[in-house]
C-alpha positions as CSV (number, residue, x, y, z in Angstrom):
1,M,36.9,-15.5,-56.8
2,H,40.6,-14.6,-57.0
3,L,42.8,-17.1,-58.9
4,N,45.3,-17.7,-56.0
5,T,42.2,-18.2,-53.6
6,R,40.8,-20.8,-55.9
7,C,44.2,-22.6,-56.0
8,I,44.5,-22.5,-52.2
9,F,41.0,-24.0,-51.8
10,S,41.7,-26.7,-54.5
11,V,44.9,-27.7,-52.8
12,L,43.2,-27.7,-49.3
13,W,40.3,-29.7,-50.9
14,L,42.8,-32.3,-52.1
15,L,44.6,-32.5,-48.7
16,L,41.1,-33.0,-47.0
17,I,40.5,-35.9,-49.2
18,L,44.0,-37.3,-48.3
19,I,43.3,-36.8,-44.6
20,T,40.0,-38.5,-44.9
21,C,41.2,-41.4,-46.8
22,L,44.1,-42.0,-44.4
23,S,41.8,-41.7,-41.3
24,G,39.2,-44.1,-42.7
25,Q,36.3,-41.6,-42.3
26,M,33.5,-41.1,-44.8
27,L,33.6,-38.0,-46.8
28,V,30.5,-36.2,-47.8
29,L,30.9,-34.4,-51.1
30,A,29.3,-31.0,-51.8
31,S,27.1,-30.8,-54.9
32,E,29.3,-28.1,-56.5
33,P,33.1,-27.9,-56.6
34,T,33.2,-24.3,-55.6
35,D,31.2,-25.0,-52.4
36,A,33.4,-28.0,-51.4
37,P,36.0,-26.5,-49.1
38,H,33.5,-24.7,-46.9
39,Q,31.2,-27.9,-46.7
40,N,34.1,-30.0,-45.2
41,Y,36.3,-27.8,-42.9
42,R,36.0,-24.6,-41.1
43,L,38.3,-21.8,-42.6
44,L,39.6,-20.0,-39.4
45,E,41.3,-16.7,-38.7
46,W,43.2,-16.2,-35.5
47,K,40.5,-14.0,-34.1
48,D,38.2,-17.0,-34.3
49,L,40.3,-18.7,-31.6
50,V,39.3,-16.2,-29.0
51,P,35.8,-16.4,-27.4
52,Y,33.5,-13.3,-27.9
53,G,33.9,-11.1,-24.9
54,W,37.1,-12.7,-23.5
55,E,39.8,-10.3,-22.5
56,P,43.4,-11.3,-21.7
57,P,44.8,-10.5,-18.3
58,L,45.8,-6.8,-17.8
59,I,49.3,-7.9,-16.7
60,S,50.7,-10.7,-19.0
61,T,52.9,-13.4,-17.6
62,A,56.7,-12.5,-17.5
63,Y,58.6,-14.2,-20.2
64,D,60.8,-16.2,-17.8
65,E,57.6,-17.5,-16.1
66,V,55.7,-18.4,-19.2
67,S,56.6,-22.2,-18.9
68,L,54.6,-22.1,-15.5
69,A,51.5,-20.6,-17.0
70,E,48.3,-22.5,-17.6
71,V,45.4,-22.2,-20.1
72,D,42.4,-20.3,-18.9
73,E,39.5,-22.7,-19.7
74,N,37.4,-19.5,-20.6
75,S,39.9,-18.4,-23.2
76,V,39.1,-21.2,-25.8
77,V,36.3,-21.6,-28.2
78,K,34.7,-24.7,-27.1
79,I,32.7,-25.4,-30.3
80,L,36.0,-25.7,-32.3
81,D,36.8,-29.1,-30.4
82,G,36.7,-31.9,-32.9
83,Q,36.0,-29.6,-36.0
84,L,38.1,-30.1,-39.1
85,S,39.7,-26.8,-39.6
86,A,42.1,-24.8,-41.8
87,L,44.3,-22.1,-40.3
88,P,47.2,-20.1,-41.7
89,G,50.2,-19.0,-39.7
90,Y,53.9,-19.3,-39.1
91,M,55.7,-22.5,-38.0
92,K,57.9,-22.4,-34.8
93,P,59.7,-25.8,-35.1
94,V,59.6,-27.9,-31.8
95,V,60.5,-31.5,-33.1
96,F,62.8,-31.7,-36.0
97,K,65.7,-33.3,-37.7
98,G,67.6,-31.3,-40.1
99,N,64.9,-29.5,-42.1
100,E,62.2,-32.2,-41.5
101,V,59.7,-30.9,-38.9
102,S,57.2,-33.2,-37.2
103,E,55.8,-31.0,-34.5
104,F,55.6,-27.3,-34.3
105,L,53.7,-24.4,-32.9
106,L,51.6,-22.4,-35.3
107,V,51.4,-18.8,-34.5
108,P,50.1,-15.6,-36.0
109,F,53.5,-13.8,-36.0
110,L,56.9,-14.8,-37.5
111,P,58.7,-17.2,-35.1
112,H,61.4,-14.8,-34.3
113,H,58.8,-12.4,-33.0
114,I,57.4,-14.8,-30.3
115,T,59.9,-13.7,-27.7
116,A,59.3,-10.1,-28.4
117,H,55.6,-10.7,-28.2
118,A,55.5,-12.4,-24.8
119,H,51.9,-11.2,-24.6
120,L,51.0,-13.9,-27.1
121,E,48.2,-15.7,-25.2
122,P,47.8,-19.5,-25.2
123,N,44.7,-19.2,-27.4
124,Q,46.9,-17.7,-30.0
125,R,49.2,-20.8,-30.2
126,V,48.2,-24.1,-31.9
127,Y,50.5,-27.1,-31.2
128,V,50.6,-29.1,-34.6
129,Y,51.5,-32.8,-35.0
130,A,52.1,-33.2,-38.7
131,L,50.8,-36.4,-40.4
132,E,54.1,-36.7,-42.2
133,P,57.3,-34.6,-41.5
134,V,57.2,-31.3,-43.3
135,I,60.2,-30.4,-45.4
136,V,61.1,-26.8,-44.6
137,D,62.9,-24.9,-47.3
138,Q,61.7,-21.4,-46.4
139,P,61.4,-21.2,-42.5
140,F,59.9,-17.7,-42.6
141,E,57.0,-18.2,-45.0
142,P,53.5,-18.7,-43.8
143,I,51.7,-22.0,-44.2
144,W,48.2,-23.4,-44.1
145,I,47.4,-26.3,-41.8
146,V,44.4,-28.5,-42.2
147,G,43.4,-30.9,-39.4
148,T,41.0,-31.7,-36.5
149,M,41.1,-29.1,-33.7
150,S,41.4,-30.2,-30.1
151,L,41.2,-28.2,-26.9
152,E,43.8,-30.3,-25.1
153,P,46.5,-27.8,-24.1
154,V,50.3,-28.7,-24.8
155,M,53.0,-27.1,-22.6
156,T,56.0,-25.9,-24.6
157,D,59.0,-23.7,-23.9
158,E,57.2,-20.8,-25.3
159,G,54.3,-21.4,-22.9
160,P,51.1,-23.3,-23.2
161,A,49.3,-23.8,-26.5
162,A,45.6,-23.8,-25.8
163,Y,44.8,-25.8,-29.0
164,R,46.3,-28.8,-30.8
165,I,45.9,-30.4,-34.1
166,V,46.9,-34.1,-34.7
167,D,47.6,-35.5,-38.1
168,A,47.8,-32.2,-39.7
169,V,48.5,-31.6,-43.4
170,T,50.5,-28.4,-44.4
171,T,50.6,-26.4,-47.6
172,E,52.2,-23.2,-48.7
173,Y,50.2,-20.0,-48.0
174,K,49.8,-17.8,-51.0
175,Y,49.1,-14.2,-50.6
């Protein structure tokens, strides 16, 4: 396994332990450290948030009407509900004070591309409530989030987010 990948898995494993301890849940440890991350959370890619066979509408919602859009219940992967998951992406701050961000959208594109990519479907937006405010020094750098996935949609100025993660922990994404 590549050294950077091992480092990411080690950091995420430590974050998982922190989340588990803070939430009071019991953690089942894997028998071998190399298997640990995959035993305790689901490592997701953005394509995993789209149900097999689901197609977005042929005509996407106009950008000036996106705040009126709703989440198509067939556009979410229902088995993700309640799963401890890890997902990389880019932060679009929603609730922040200075460079401390407590709520944000996690998206697959850089934040300044969201408006240009008005076709970004709700199942490609995750609303994240951070466990602790995130200090943002590099706003255009990708991050990892780890937390429990929920299918409760959240309405934002960018449109609805089909997924949400509460008490998320973030870490730097390394290429």
